[in-house]
C-alpha positions in Angstrom: -13.9 89.7 159.8 -11.6 88.1 162.3 -7.9 89.2 162.2 -6.7 85.6 162.1 -8.6 85.1 158.9 -6.7 88.0 157.2 -3.3 87.1 158.3 -2.2 84.8 155.4 -3.3 87.4 152.9 -1.4 90.1 154.8 1.7 87.8 155.2 1.7 87.3 151.3 1.5 90.9 150.7 4.3 91.7 153.0 6.4 89.0 151.3 5.7 90.5 147.8 6.6 93.9 149.2 9.9 92.6 150.5 10.6 90.9 147.2 9.8 94.2 145.4 12.2 96.2 147.7 15.0 93.6 147.0 14.3 93.8 143.2 14.4 97.6 143.4 17.7 97.5 145.3 19.1 95.1 142.7 17.9 97.4 139.9 19.6 100.3 141.6 22.8 98.4 142.0 22.6 97.3 138.3 22.1 100.8 137.3 25.0 101.9 139.3 27.3 99.2 137.7 26.0 100.1 134.2 26.7 103.8 135.0 30.2 102.7 136.1 30.8 100.7 133.0 29.5 103.5 130.7 31.8 106.0 132.6 34.8 103.5 132.2 34.0 103.1 128.6 33.7 106.9 128.1 37.1 107.4 129.8 38.6 104.6 127.7 37.2 106.1 124.6 38.5 109.4 125.5 41.9 107.9 126.3 42.0 106.0 123.0 40.9 109.0 121.1 43.6 111.1 122.7 46.1 108.4 121.9 44.8 108.3 118.2 44.7 112.0 117.8 48.0 112.7 119.5 49.8 109.9 117.8 52.5 110.7 115.1 51.2 107.7 113.2 48.4 107.7 110.7 45.7 105.5 112.4 42.6 104.1 110.6 39.9 101.5 110.7 38.4 99.9 107.5 36.3 97.2 106.4 36.1 96.0 102.7 37.3 98.9 100.5 36.4 101.9 102.6 37.5 103.8 105.6 35.3 103.6 108.7 37.6 105.8 110.8 40.9 107.8 110.4 42.8 110.4 112.2 44.2 113.7 110.8 47.6 112.1 110.1 46.0 110.0 107.4 44.9 113.3 105.7 48.4 114.6 106.2 50.2 111.6 104.8 47.9 111.2 101.7 47.1 114.8 101.0 43.4 114.1 100.7 40.7 115.8 102.8 38.5 113.9 105.3 35.5 114.1 102.8 37.7 112.8 99.9 39.0 109.9 102.1 35.5 109.0 103.1 34.6 108.4 99.4 38.0 106.9 98.4 38.7 103.3 97.7 41.5 102.6 100.1 43.4 100.3 97.7 44.0 103.4 95.4 46.4 104.7 98.1 48.7 101.7 97.8 51.5 101.7 95.0 50.5 99.5 92.2 53.5 97.3 92.6 52.6 96.7 96.2 48.8 96.6 96.0 48.2 93.0 95.1 50.5 91.8 98.0 48.8 94.1 100.6 45.3 93.2 99.3 46.2 89.5 99.6 47.2 90.1 103.3 43.8 91.7 103.9 41.8 88.9 102.3 43.7 86.3 104.4 43.1 88.3 107.5 39.3 88.5 107.0 39.2 84.8 106.2 41.0 83.9 109.4 44.2 82.8 107.7 47.7 83.7 109.0 48.9 87.0 107.5 51.7 89.5 108.4 50.6 92.0 111.0 53.7 94.2 110.3 54.9 94.9 106.8 56.2 97.7 104.5 54.5 99.1 101.4 54.5 102.3 99.5 51.6 104.8 99.7 50.9 107.3 96.9 49.6 110.7 98.0 47.3 113.0 96.1 50.1 114.8 94.4 51.7 111.6 93.3 54.5 111.6 95.8 55.6 108.1 96.9 56.0 107.4 100.7 57.6 104.4 102.1 55.4 103.3 104.9 55.4 100.7 107.7 52.0 99.2 108.5 51.0 97.6 111.8 47.4 96.0 111.7 45.1 94.0 114.0 41.5 92.5 113.6 38.9 94.2 115.9 35.2 94.4 116.3 33.8 97.8 115.3 30.1 98.7 115.3 29.4 95.1 115.9 31.3 93.7 112.9 34.8 92.5 112.0 37.2 95.3 110.8 40.9 96.1 110.6 42.6 98.6 112.8 45.9 99.9 111.3 48.7 102.3 112.1 50.9 103.7 109.3 54.3 105.3 109.9 56.1 107.3 107.0 59.6 105.8 106.9 60.8 107.5 103.7 63.6 109.4 105.5 64.8 106.2 107.0 64.7 104.4 103.7 66.7 107.1 102.0 69.4 106.9 104.8 69.3 103.0 104.4 69.7 103.4 100.6 72.5 105.8 101.0 74.2 103.6 103.6 73.8 100.6 101.3 75.3 102.5 98.4 78.1 103.6 100.6 78.8 100.1 101.9 78.6 98.8 98.3 81.2 101.3 97.1 83.5 100.6 100.1 83.2 96.8 99.5 83.8 97.2 95.8 86.9 99.5 96.4 88.1 97.1 99.2 87.6 93.9 97.1 89.5 95.3 94.2 92.2 97.0 96.3 95.8 96.0 95.8 96.5 96.6 99.5 95.1 94.7 102.5 92.0 96.1 104.1 90.7 95.0 107.5 88.4 95.6 110.3 89.0 94.1 113.8 87.2 94.4 117.1 87.6 92.7 120.4 90.9 91.1 119.0 89.2 89.4 116.1 89.0 90.3 112.5 85.5 91.1 111.5 86.3 91.8 107.8 89.4 91.4 105.5 89.5 91.8 101.7 90.9 89.2 99.3 94.4 90.9 99.2 94.7 90.7 103.0 94.1 86.9 102.9 96.6 86.4 100.0 99.2 88.5 101.7 99.3 86.2 104.7 98.6 82.9 102.7 95.1 82.2 104.2 91.5 82.0 102.9 89.1 84.6 104.1 86.9 82.2 106.1 90.0 81.0 107.9 90.5 84.4 109.3 87.2 86.3 109.8 85.6 85.6 113.1 88.5 83.4 114.1 91.9 85.0 114.2 93.0 88.5 115.2 96.1 90.8 114.9 98.2 88.8 117.4 98.0 85.8 115.1 99.7 87.5 112.3 102.4 89.4 114.2 106.0 88.4 115.1 106.2 87.8 118.8 108.9 90.4 119.3 106.8 93.1 117.6 103.5 92.4 119.4 104.1 94.7 122.3 104.4 97.6 119.8 101.3 96.5 117.8 99.3 95.9 121.0 100.3 99.3 122.3 99.1 101.0 119.0 95.8 99.3 119.1 95.1 100.1 122.7 95.9 103.7 122.2 93.3 104.0 119.4 90.7 102.2 121.5 91.4 104.7 124.4 91.2 107.7 121.9 94.8 108.6 122.7 95.6 108.6 119.0 93.0 108.9 116.2 95.3 107.3 113.5 98.4 105.2 113.5 101.1 104.5 111.0 103.9 102.0 111.7 105.9 99.0 110.5 106.0 95.5 112.1 107.0 92.0 111.1 104.1 89.8 110.0 104.0 86.1 110.0 102.5 84.2 107.1 100.6 80.9 107.4 103.7 79.1 106.2 105.8 80.7 108.9 107.7 83.1 106.6 108.3 86.6 108.0 107.5 89.7 106.0 107.8 93.5 106.8 104.3 95.1 106.9 103.3 98.8 106.8 100.1 99.6 108.5 97.7 102.6 108.4 94.8 102.3 110.9 92.2 104.5 112.6 89.4 104.1 115.1 85.8 103.5 113.8 82.5 102.2 115.0 81.2 98.7 114.0 77.7 97.5 115.1 77.7 100.5 117.5 80.8 99.6 119.2 84.5 100.7 118.8 86.6 99.0 116.2 89.8 99.4 114.2 89.8 99.9 110.4 92.8 100.2 108.3 95.2 99.2 105.4 98.3 96.9 105.4 101.0 96.5 102.7 103.9 94.1 102.3 106.8 96.4 102.0 109.5 93.6 102.4 110.8 94.3 98.9 110.8 98.0 99.3 112.7 97.8 102.7 115.3 95.5 101.1 115.9 98.0 98.1 116.0 100.8 100.7 118.6 98.9 102.7 120.7 98.2 99.6 120.4 101.9 98.6 121.5 103.1 102.0 124.4 100.8 101.9 125.4 102.0 98.4 124.8 105.6 99.4 127.1 105.0 102.5 129.8 103.5 100.2 129.5 106.6 97.8 129.7 108.9 100.7 132.9 107.3 102.0 134.3 107.3 98.4 133.4 110.9 97.9 134.8 111.9 101.3 138.1 110.2 100.3 138.1 112.0 96.9 137.7 115.4 98.6 140.5 114.5 101.0 142.9 113.4 98.3 141.9 116.5 96.1 142.7 118.8 99.1 146.0 116.9 99.8 147.1 117.2 96.2 146.4 120.9 96.2 148.5 121.3 99.2 151.2 119.4 97.6 151.0 121.7 94.4 151.0 124.7 96.7 154.1 123.5 98.5 155.8 122.7 95.2 155.0 126.3 94.0 156.4 127.7 97.2 159.7 125.7 96.8 160.0 126.9 93.2 159.4 130.5 94.2 162.2 130.3 96.8 164.7 128.8 94.3 163.9 131.4 91.7 165.0 134.3 94.0 162.7 136.7 92.1 160.3 138.9 94.1 157.9 139.5 91.2 157.9 135.7 90.5 157.1 135.1 94.2 154.2 137.3 94.1 152.7 135.6 91.2 153.3 132.2 92.9 151.5 133.6 96.1 148.5 134.6 93.9 148.3 131.0 92.6 148.7 129.6 96.0 145.8 131.7 97.4 143.5 130.5 94.5 144.6 126.9 95.3 143.9 127.5 98.9 140.4 128.9 98.2 139.5 125.7 96.2 141.2 123.4 98.8 139.2 124.8 101.5 136.0 124.0 99.7 137.1 120.3 99.4 138.2 120.5 103.2 134.7 121.6 104.0 133.1 118.8 102.1 135.5 116.4 103.7 134.4 117.6 107.2 130.7 117.6 106.6 128.2 114.7 106.5 126.2 116.4 103.8 127.9 116.2 100.4 125.2 118.2 98.5 126.1 121.7 99.9 128.3 123.5 102.4 127.7 126.3 104.9 129.4 129.3 103.3 129.7 131.3 106.6 132.3 129.2 108.1 134.1 128.8 104.8 134.4 132.6 104.1 135.7 133.3 107.6 138.4 130.7 107.3 139.4 132.0 103.7 139.4 135.6 104.8 141.5 134.8 107.9 144.0 132.9 105.8 144.2 135.9 103.3 144.6 138.4 106.1 147.5 136.4 107.5 149.2 136.3 104.1 149.0 140.0 103.1 148.7 141.9 106.4 151.6 142.0 109.0 149.7 144.0 111.6 146.4 142.1 112.5 144.9 145.5 113.9 145.3 147.3 110.6 142.3 145.6 108.9 139.0 144.9 110.5 136.8 142.1 108.9 133.1 142.5 108.8 131.5 139.2 107.8 127.7 138.7 107.8 126.4 135.6 106.0 122.8 134.5 106.6 122.3 130.8 106.1 123.7 130.4 102.7 124.5 126.9 101.5 126.0 126.2 98.1 126.8 123.0 96.2 130.3 122.3 94.8 129.5 123.7 91.3 128.7 127.1 92.9 131.0 127.0 95.8 134.4 126.8 94.0 133.8 129.7 91.6 132.2 131.7 94.5 135.3 130.9 96.6 137.6 132.0 93.9 135.6 135.1 93.4 135.9 136.0 97.1 139.6 135.3 96.9 140.2 137.6 93.9 138.3 140.5 95.3 139.5 140.4 98.8 143.1 139.7 97.8 143.0 142.8 95.5 141.6 144.9 98.5 144.3 143.8 100.8 147.1 144.4 98.3 146.0 147.8 96.9 143.2 149.5 99.1 145.2 150.2 102.1 148.7 151.5 101.1 151.4 152.5 103.7 149.7 150.5 106.5 146.5 152.6 106.3 143.8 151.2 108.6 140.4 150.1 107.2 137.6 147.7 107.0 136.7 144.9 104.5 133.1 143.7 104.6 131.6 140.5 103.1 127.8 140.1 103.3 125.9 137.3 101.7 122.1 136.4 101.8 119.3 135.1 99.8 117.0 137.7 98.4 113.2 137.3 98.1 113.7 136.1 94.5 115.9 133.3 95.9 119.0 134.7 94.4 122.3 134.7 96.3 123.4 138.3 96.9 127.2 138.7 97.6 128.4 142.1 98.6 132.2 142.7 99.1 133.4 146.1 100.0 136.2 148.1 101.4 136.8 151.6 102.6 140.2 152.0 101.0 141.6 154.3 98.4 139.5 153.0 95.5 140.4 152.8 91.8 142.2 155.5 90.0 140.1 158.4 88.7 140.1 157.5 85.1 139.4 153.8 85.8 137.1 152.1 83.2 135.9 148.6 84.2 135.1 147.7 80.6 138.5 148.7 79.2 140.7 147.3 82.0 143.3 144.6 81.2 143.8 143.5 84.8 144.0 139.8 85.1 142.3 139.9 88.5 139.2 141.9 87.2 139.0 139.7 84.1 139.0 136.7 86.3 136.2 138.3 88.4 134.0 138.7 85.2 134.7 135.2 84.2 133.8 133.7 87.5 130.5 135.7 87.7 129.7 134.5 84.2 130.5 130.9 85.4 128.1 131.3 88.2 125.5 132.5 85.7 125.1 135.8 87.5 125.8 139.5 87.1 127.6 142.1 89.1 127.7 145.9 89.8 130.9 147.9 90.7 130.2 150.9 92.9 132.9 153.5 93.8 132.1 155.7 96.6 134.2 155.6 99.8 136.4 152.7 98.6 135.0 149.9 96.2 131.9 147.8 96.5 131.1 144.6 94.4 127.4 143.6 94.2 127.2 140.1 92.7 123.9 138.2 92.2 123.5 134.6 91.1 121.2 131.7 91.4 122.4 129.2 94.1 
């Protein structure tokens, strides 16, 4: 056979072979692409599985009334085993009060109608516990058919916190709304909340203030620097709380004195100031009048003490003149005793006249002045008698000071007259303090000759000692008389 005759057939075969080669190449490429797709699908599936299994949410897929897929968190949330969940009607997990609403969402979703993709509902676990949950759902194709992919998050702790916060806010609002003081919260120079009392206090309606006006609009211009400084200090955390007064300006222009308590807080996650405000104009006016009245009474009382002291000095001078005219030594001694008693009382009034506190006097200075006076009267040689005075912060009112002063006068005068005969040297001590029982302890002692051997305190007719007893009784106290080296009086009274 001629080669030329077979060429067409050969050519056709070569073309078929070429086509076959190309087809094989395409199939190989298609196989490679398919393998790539399968690998990508496997990777994506593994990734999604890792996401689903590693998620903190309960993730599931359902169609109709049954689960097609769920992760371990669905079991943890509901308390059912995987086998139990596979057989369970999913709607039994929804709280009866929420079931119809959630079922309606599902029906609309499968029918292609608009339905919420994020919503809240309660889930009932196997043990009957109720969980507040947040659902997020989307429609997907699963195993070739339409299904729902959902994620459930247990928000029970958040719900409890929200409930507690709401209850707290309700209590605060109720308390603030009923309060008889102004309550406010301001931020960025604007009031964000005020209660009805605040609005009435300044003559406004609530909606005229909230979101429109700030502290500067209610403050007297002269007081604004103080108020602004206090507010700024709290914003900068320089002082946590503030308490001060300022002049407030009402809507009608009248000025009132306001007392403010304020502290730093947080509102909508930003610093703010919350506080209370009270109109204290009437209280301040009463306080002013009371201070004026008190000042008048202080001046009057000071003048009375001054005049009593002067009158006592006049009486003492008259007695001295009378003693000189009598020309009788015994009478002069009696007059001197009276003058000493008058002087002890006059010194009390003199101390009250000198002090700014009319409720009590410092007995330390008084006792030193009284004893110095008595020493000058009875002792010619100032070196003969040493005074030892120790008084620890004892303050007495006039009802205690006068009998106590007379008591010191009687005892010390008696020591100066009788304890050191013939110019004998010695010491007179006076100690005064408050005990742990808040009694005043007064100790007056000398190291002189003491009482006669057969002396009996209860049988003595001495006017001086009788007066000591009466004065101690007047103080509501009691005393002990100790005879060792000299004489020691221990006197106790409430003061």
